[in-house]
C-alpha positions, 0 to 999 in steps of 0.5 A, a space after each residue: 500500500 505504501 508503494 501505491 501512495 508513494 507512486 501517487 505522490 510522484 504522479 502529483 509532483 510530476 503533474 504539478 511541476 510539469 504543468 507549472 513549467 508548461 503554463 509559465 512558458 505559455 506551452 500549448 495543450 499537453 498531457 498535464 491534467 490541469 489542462 483538461 479539467 474545465 473547473 481549473 481553467 483560469 486557475 492553472 498555475 494555482 492548481 499546479 502549485 497545489 498539486 506540487 504541495 499535495 504531492 510533497 506532503 504525501 511523499 513526506 508522510 509516507 517517508 515518516 510512517 515507514 518503519 525501519 527495516 531492522 
């Protein structure tokens, strides 16, 4: 289960960072999730930042809850 949550964290980080770069450089439509959700139109950069923060928080929480292997 930890691997799935860690993968979700990585996915959110990739979507957020890639989308932010895409929107700051005025890139066209691409495979970033924020581009295809009508509710987020006009708030793309803010949503990208939220995805980055959310992915980072989830990633940190999965690292802190990892039990030591010893």
